[in-house]
C-alpha positions in Angstrom: 35.0 33.4 8.8 34.7 30.6 11.2 35.7 31.1 14.8 36.6 28.6 17.3 33.6 27.7 19.4 33.1 25.4 22.5 30.3 22.9 22.4 28.3 21.3 25.3 30.8 18.2 25.0 33.9 20.3 25.4 35.6 20.8 28.8 35.2 24.5 29.9 37.8 27.0 29.1 40.3 27.7 31.8 39.8 31.5 31.4 37.1 33.4 29.7 38.5 36.9 28.7 35.9 39.6 28.5 37.2 42.4 26.3 35.7 45.8 25.2 36.9 47.5 22.1 40.3 45.6 21.9 41.6 42.1 21.1 41.2 40.6 18.5 39.5 43.5 16.5 42.1 46.3 17.4 45.8 46.2 17.4 48.2 47.6 20.0 47.8 48.7 23.5 45.7 46.3 25.6 45.1 43.9 22.7 48.9 43.4 22.6 48.8 42.5 26.3 46.0 40.1 25.7 47.9 38.4 23.0 50.9 38.1 25.5 48.6 36.4 27.9 47.2 33.9 25.6 50.4 33.0 23.8 52.6 33.3 27.0 50.4 30.7 28.8 50.1 27.9 26.2 48.8 25.4 28.7 45.8 27.3 29.6 42.7 27.3 27.4 41.3 30.7 26.8 37.9 31.8 25.5 37.4 35.4 24.3 34.2 37.3 24.3 34.6 40.6 22.5 32.2 43.6 22.8 32.2 46.4 20.4 29.9 49.4 19.6 28.7 48.6 16.0 30.0 45.9 13.6 30.8 48.5 11.0 33.5 50.1 13.3 35.5 46.9 13.2 36.7 45.7 9.8 38.3 42.3 10.6 40.2 40.2 13.1 43.7 41.6 13.4 45.3 38.6 15.1 46.0 34.9 14.2 44.0 32.7 16.4 46.5 30.6 18.6 45.7 26.9 19.3 44.9 27.6 23.0 42.2 30.2 22.1 39.4 27.6 22.1 36.3 29.9 21.7 35.7 33.4 20.3 32.4 35.3 20.0 31.8 38.8 18.9 29.0 41.1 20.1 28.1 44.7 19.1 26.0 46.5 21.6 24.6 49.3 19.4 23.7 47.3 16.3 19.9 47.2 15.9 19.3 49.4 18.8 17.6 52.3 17.0 14.5 50.4 15.6 10.8 51.0 16.7 11.7 54.2 18.3 8.2 55.4 19.4 6.2 52.3 18.7 5.6 51.5 22.4 3.9 54.7 23.6 0.5 52.8 23.2 1.5 49.7 25.4 1.2 49.0 29.1 3.6 47.1 31.3 4.3 46.1 35.0 4.4 49.1 37.3 6.3 47.3 39.9 9.2 46.6 37.5 9.6 50.2 36.7 9.2 51.1 40.3 12.0 48.8 41.2 14.1 50.3 38.5 13.6 53.8 40.0 14.6 52.5 43.3 17.8 51.1 42.1 18.8 54.2 40.2 18.3 56.0 43.4 20.4 53.5 45.3 23.3 53.8 42.7 23.3 57.6 43.1 24.1 57.1 46.9 27.8 56.2 47.1 27.3 54.9 50.6 25.1 52.0 49.2 27.1 48.8 48.7 27.2 48.2 45.0 27.1 44.5 45.6 23.7 44.6 47.1 22.4 46.6 44.0 24.1 44.2 41.5 22.0 41.3 42.5 18.8 43.2 42.1 19.8 44.7 38.8 20.6 41.1 37.3 17.4 39.8 38.6 15.5 42.6 37.2 17.0 42.5 33.6 18.2 39.0 33.1 16.4 36.3 31.2 13.0 36.0 32.8 13.3 39.2 34.8 10.5 41.7 35.1 12.1 44.3 32.8 13.4 43.4 29.4 14.3 45.1 26.1 10.8 45.1 24.9 9.5 46.7 28.0 12.0 49.5 27.8 11.5 50.1 24.1 7.7 49.8 23.9 5.8 50.1 27.1 3.9 53.2 27.9 5.2 53.2 31.4 8.8 53.3 30.0 7.9 56.5 28.1 6.2 57.9 31.2 9.2 57.3 33.2 11.6 59.1 30.7 9.2 62.0 30.6 9.0 62.3 34.4 12.8 62.3 34.8 13.2 64.7 32.1 10.8 67.3 33.5 12.2 66.8 37.0 15.9 67.1 36.0 16.6 68.3 32.6 13.8 70.2 31.2 15.7 73.2 29.8 17.5 71.1 27.2 16.2 69.3 24.1 13.9 66.5 25.0 15.3 64.6 21.9 18.8 64.8 23.4 17.6 63.5 26.7 15.5 60.7 25.0 18.4 59.4 23.0 20.9 59.7 26.0 18.6 57.4 28.1 18.1 54.8 25.2 21.7 54.7 24.3 22.7 54.4 27.9 20.3 51.6 28.9 19.9 49.4 25.8 23.4 47.9 26.0 22.6 46.8 29.6 19.8 44.4 28.3 22.2 43.2 25.6 24.8 42.4 28.1 22.1 40.5 30.3 21.4 38.4 27.2 25.1 37.7 26.6 25.8 36.9 30.3 23.2 34.2 30.3 24.9 32.4 27.4 28.6 32.8 28.1 31.0 29.9 27.4 31.8 27.8 30.4 34.9 28.7 32.2 36.9 28.2 35.4 37.2 31.9 35.9 36.2 35.1 34.0 38.9 37.8 33.5 37.6 41.3 32.4 40.2 43.7 31.0 38.3 46.7 32.2 35.3 47.8 34.0 32.7 49.4 31.8 30.6 47.1 29.6 33.1 44.1 29.7 33.5 44.3 33.4 29.8 44.6 34.0 29.3 41.6 31.8 31.7 39.8 34.1 29.9 40.9 37.2 26.5 39.7 35.9 27.9 36.4 34.8 29.6 36.0 38.1 26.3 36.6 39.9 24.5 34.1 37.7 27.1 31.3 37.8 29.2 31.9 40.9 32.3 31.7 38.7 35.1 33.8 40.0 35.8 37.2 38.3 39.1 38.9 37.9 39.3 42.4 36.7 42.5 44.0 35.2 42.7 47.7 34.3 45.7 49.3 32.4 43.9 52.7 32.3 41.1 53.4 34.7 38.0 53.0 32.7 35.9 55.6 34.4 38.6 58.1 34.3 39.2 57.6 30.4 35.5 57.8 29.7 35.2 61.0 31.8 37.9 62.5 29.4 36.1 61.2 26.4 32.8 62.7 27.6 34.3 66.1 28.2 35.6 66.1 24.6 32.6 64.3 23.0 31.0 66.3 20.2 28.0 64.0 20.0 26.6 65.4 23.2 24.9 68.6 22.0 26.7 71.5 24.1 25.2 74.9 23.6 27.0 77.6 25.6 25.4 79.4 28.5 26.2 83.2 27.8 26.0 84.0 31.5 28.6 81.5 32.6 30.5 81.3 29.3 30.6 77.7 29.8 28.4 74.7 29.2 24.8 75.0 30.2 23.6 73.4 33.3 21.3 71.0 31.6 23.8 70.1 29.0 26.2 69.3 31.8 23.5 67.1 33.3 23.6 64.8 30.3 27.3 64.5 30.5 27.1 63.8 34.2 24.5 61.0 33.4 27.0 59.3 31.4 29.8 59.7 33.9 27.6 58.5 36.8 26.4 55.5 34.6 30.0 54.3 34.0 30.9 55.0 37.7 28.0 52.8 38.6 29.0 50.0 36.4 32.6 50.2 37.8 31.4 50.0 41.4 29.2 46.9 40.6 32.0 45.3 38.7 34.5 45.8 41.7 32.1 44.5 44.1 31.8 41.2 42.2 35.5 40.8 41.5 37.6 38.4 43.6 40.7 40.2 42.5 41.4 43.8 41.0 44.7 44.4 39.4 46.3 47.4 37.8 49.8 48.4 36.8 51.0 51.0 39.3 50.1 52.5 42.6 48.4 55.6 41.4 45.9 53.5 39.5 45.5 51.3 42.5 44.5 54.3 44.7 42.0 55.5 42.0 40.4 52.1 42.0 40.0 52.1 45.8 38.5 55.6 45.7 36.2 54.4 43.0 34.9 51.5 45.2 37.3 48.7 45.0 38.0 46.7 48.2 41.6 47.6 49.1 42.2 44.0 50.2 41.4 42.7 46.7 43.6 45.0 44.8 47.1 44.2 43.6 49.8 45.5 41.2 51.0 43.6 38.3 53.3 45.7 36.0 53.4 45.1 32.4 56.3 43.1 31.1 57.9 42.4 27.7 59.7 39.6 26.1 63.2 40.9 26.3 64.6 38.3 23.8 62.5 40.0 21.0 64.1 43.4 21.5 67.7 42.7 22.3 68.6 42.0 18.6 67.4 45.5 17.8 70.0 47.2 20.0 72.8 47.0 17.6 70.7 48.7 14.8 69.5 51.5 17.1 73.0 52.1 18.3 74.2 52.7 14.7 71.2 54.8 13.7 72.0 58.5 13.7 69.1 59.9 11.7 67.0 62.4 13.8 63.6 60.5 13.4 61.2 61.0 16.2 58.2 58.5 16.3 54.9 58.7 18.0 53.8 55.1 18.5 50.0 55.0 19.2 46.4 55.1 17.9 45.3 58.3 16.2 42.8 59.2 18.8 42.2 62.2 21.2 43.6 60.4 24.2 46.9 60.1 22.5 46.9 63.9 21.7 48.4 63.6 18.3 47.8 67.2 17.8 50.3 68.3 20.5 52.9 66.0 18.9 52.3 67.6 15.5 52.7 71.1 17.1 55.9 70.0 18.9 57.2 68.8 15.7 56.8 72.2 14.2 58.8 73.8 17.0 61.4 71.1 16.6 61.9 71.8 13.0 62.9 75.4 13.9 65.8 74.0 15.9 66.6 70.9 13.8 65.4 71.4 10.2 66.6 68.0 9.0 64.4 66.2 11.8 61.7 63.7 10.6 58.6 62.8 12.5 56.5 59.7 12.0 53.0 58.9 13.5 52.7 55.1 13.6 49.4 53.5 14.6 46.0 52.7 13.5 44.0 55.7 12.2 40.5 54.1 11.7 39.3 54.2 15.4 38.2 57.9 15.1 38.1 58.9 11.5 36.9 62.4 12.4 39.9 63.1 14.7 42.2 61.4 12.1 41.0 64.0 9.5 41.6 66.8 11.9 45.2 65.7 12.5 45.9 65.5 8.8 44.4 69.0 8.4 46.5 70.3 11.3 49.7 68.9 9.6 48.7 70.7 6.4 48.1 74.1 8.3 51.5 73.7 10.0 53.1 73.1 6.7 55.0 70.1 8.0 55.0 68.7 4.5 57.4 65.6 3.9 59.0 66.1 7.4 55.9 64.3 8.8 54.6 60.9 7.8 51.4 59.1 8.9 52.3 55.4 8.5 49.3 53.6 9.9 50.0 50.4 11.7 53.4 49.0 11.4 55.4 46.2 13.0 57.2 47.8 15.9 60.3 45.6 15.2 60.5 47.4 11.8 60.1 50.9 13.2 62.3 51.0 16.3 65.6 50.4 14.4 64.9 53.6 12.5 63.9 55.7 15.5 66.2 58.0 17.3 63.5 58.9 19.9 60.1 57.6 20.7 57.6 60.2 21.8 54.3 59.9 23.7 52.0 63.0 24.1 49.1 61.1 25.7 46.7 62.7 28.1 46.1 59.5 29.8 48.2 56.3 29.9 48.7 53.5 32.4 51.9 51.7 31.8 52.3 51.7 28.0 54.2 48.8 26.4 55.7 51.1 23.8 57.8 52.7 26.4 59.2 49.4 27.6 59.7 48.0 24.1 61.5 51.2 23.1 63.9 51.2 26.1 64.5 47.5 25.6 65.5 48.3 22.0 67.9 51.0 23.1 65.6 54.0 22.1 65.2 56.8 24.6 61.7 58.1 25.3 60.1 61.5 25.7 56.7 61.3 27.4 54.1 63.1 29.0 53.8 62.9 32.8 50.9 60.4 32.9 50.3 57.0 34.6 53.5 54.9 35.2 55.4 56.8 32.6 57.4 58.8 35.1 58.7 55.9 37.1 59.5 53.9 33.8 61.5 56.7 32.4 63.0 58.5 35.4 63.2 55.6 37.9 64.1 57.1 41.2 63.8 60.7 39.8 67.5 61.5 39.7 69.0 62.9 36.5 71.5 60.0 36.3 68.7 57.6 36.2 66.7 59.1 33.3 66.0 57.0 30.3 64.6 59.9 28.5 62.5 63.0 29.5 59.2 63.6 31.1 57.2 66.7 30.0 53.8 68.3 30.9 50.6 67.3 29.2 49.6 69.3 26.1 52.8 71.4 26.0 54.3 71.4 22.5 57.2 73.8 23.4 58.4 71.6 26.4 58.1 68.5 24.2 60.0 70.0 21.4 62.7 71.2 23.9 63.1 67.7 25.4 63.4 66.1 21.9 66.0 68.6 20.8 68.0 68.2 23.9 68.5 64.4 23.3 68.8 64.7 19.5 71.5 67.4 19.8 73.5 65.7 22.5 75.2 62.4 21.8 76.3 61.9 25.3 72.8 62.6 26.7 71.2 60.3 24.3 73.6 57.6 25.0 73.3 57.8 28.8 69.5 57.7 28.4 69.8 54.7 26.2 72.1 52.8 28.6 69.8 53.6 31.7 66.7 52.4 29.7 68.3 49.1 28.8 69.5 48.5 32.3 66.1 49.3 33.9 64.0 47.1 31.6 66.4 44.2 32.0 66.3 44.5 35.8 62.4 45.4 36.4 60.3 44.4 33.6 60.0 40.9 32.1 57.3 39.0 30.4 58.1 35.9 32.5 57.5 37.7 35.8 54.2 39.3 34.5 52.9 35.9 33.3 53.7 34.1 36.5 51.6 36.5 38.5 48.6 36.2 36.2 48.9 32.4 36.2 48.9 32.5 40.0 45.5 34.5 40.0 44.1 32.1 37.4 45.1 29.0 39.7 43.4 30.8 42.6 40.3 31.4 40.6 40.2 27.9 39.3 40.5 26.5 42.8 37.6 28.6 44.0 35.5 27.6 41.1 36.1 24.0 41.9 35.2 24.6 45.6 32.1 26.3 44.5 31.1 23.6 42.1 31.8 20.9 44.8 29.6 22.8 47.2 26.8 23.1 44.8 26.9 19.4 44.0 26.8 18.6 47.7 23.8 20.7 48.2 21.9 18.9 45.4 22.7 15.4 46.7 
């Protein structure tokens, strides 16, 4: 498939979007928000740089390419990363480069060190022409010696192979990002939709070019990676028989990954001109993680209300007790709690139906576990896994929408459900409470909020709304009113457009200054 590409003769893009594991290769969530931005600002020219793990994990592009998406490139950080594993133990390299690398690692462990100071040194060390490159890291004797030295000093009680591959898989993407950063399409500003790899790519590119960087986080990347790492089964986790928990050295490997992503986040925040998120709790977490309070701001999600208003007549007429979970089949959505809640619900309302609607290919192992659990619970034909579906087709058939996520920011599916006239039952995560409960009074509830990982409470909340027509109707009316008054796509787009204009002005000023200095 041919993708749109900018050439040297083309004007730069207005906005270069830096995206990790989302648009255009994954549907829903942040990807839907990206599509909103691009299509909602048709006068702005966008470029998209997608970063994924391995190409095999992403089957095809999931979205039509709009006319104002003028450049698209796809990169996979882990493809080709496991060749020539031990080939370099006979080579020799530059001691000063590895010594400087060691110093930078020590600086990043110190939270009192300003991450912006470290960023420049990291970029100079690993970027094109720097003293430390992929070949040095993979093949030089000094690299091997450094890994062995750190292992013996910090992690000698666990498997050396586990430690070795942890270090390799952690650092190789940095060299790939450095290569990408030196060849990014030209733009008037960079906009990263997370910290992590995409944000760090933006930080490196900002350092190399001076182009302003904006960072937007729906969920806080470091928090979500922390959750993923605690549950990851690819980190070998033998139990310590004395503590009845993870061994100290196994915990060290997890801590390494957590500190790694925290360091990427701190350096990304330091390079950003503006850092946005969806609600105040996230904003405080960003500040705690190193963002400058003066650069942070809130831009809530918004939806195109015109799309969902026509669905209200159908949802008002629908009386079938269908509860729908709209979300990816991944651990962070905690599909298993939903399945267990459905089992409890069926004891109270045997005729109830439950649908899981969302892509199931992101984590095949977890998806299989969910199907197995459904069989164990004997949910039979009362439960359906429908995969990805158009939300416009699903919402008219739903009596309730349910989210059992263990982490969310401000999920669009809640706004879309409320705008369509479907009450919501959600866990108490992110901005879900304020979207559903408003000021917290019972009269202002557009559904129910329940604790995380509590099937009984989730089932109770679903049953309460399904069994009481008056409570369901009140929640429906409140939800429609709240979305109309507080959440609109037009307001959201105007706020991002203002940031883009500021970024473009700064890019023009920086370009003029650079030209004056060369004259």
